[in-house]
C-alpha positions in Angstrom: 119.4 97.8 68.9 120.3 94.2 69.2 118.4 91.6 70.8 121.1 91.3 73.4 121.4 94.5 74.2 117.6 95.2 74.9 117.7 92.0 77.1 120.6 93.4 79.0 119.0 97.0 79.5 115.8 95.3 80.3 117.4 93.1 83.3 119.6 96.2 84.4 116.6 98.3 84.8 114.6 95.6 86.3 117.4 94.7 89.2 118.9 97.9 89.6 116.0 100.5 88.6 117.2 103.7 90.0 119.3 102.7 93.1 122.4 101.4 92.6 123.6 101.4 96.0 120.7 99.3 97.3 121.0 96.5 94.7 124.6 96.4 95.3 124.3 96.0 99.0 121.6 93.3 98.6 123.8 91.9 96.3 126.8 91.8 98.9 124.6 90.7 101.5 123.4 87.7 99.5 126.9 86.8 98.7 128.2 87.0 102.4 125.1 85.0 103.6 126.1 82.2 100.9 129.4 82.5 101.7 128.8 81.8 105.5 126.6 79.1 104.6 128.9 77.5 102.4 131.4 77.6 105.4 128.8 75.7 107.5 127.5 78.3 109.7 123.9 78.8 110.1 123.8 82.7 108.6 120.2 82.6 106.9 119.4 85.0 109.8 121.9 87.8 108.6 119.9 88.5 105.4 117.1 89.9 106.7 118.1 92.7 109.0 120.6 93.6 106.5 118.1 94.1 103.7 115.7 96.3 106.3 118.9 98.2 107.0 119.7 98.8 103.4 116.1 99.6 103.0 115.8 102.2 105.7 118.8 104.1 104.7 117.7 104.1 100.9 114.3 105.9 102.4 116.3 108.2 104.4 118.8 109.2 101.6 115.8 109.5 99.2 113.5 111.8 101.5 116.8 114.0 101.9 117.1 114.2 98.2 113.4 115.5 97.9 113.8 118.0 100.6 116.2 120.3 98.5 
């Protein structure tokens, strides 16, 4: 395994871990916030509730998965 492949696997594991939807949602929320701020809107407030909603959805999904 090359150094570059190990490096990429580390970052994938560190950022995504075992919850790809949460990582993708967080990236989308950051991207939308950045676009809105770039357009001149004061959108800093959008990120915290979005992340909290994503975390809540993740916990609910995980609890349903463990009940089976």
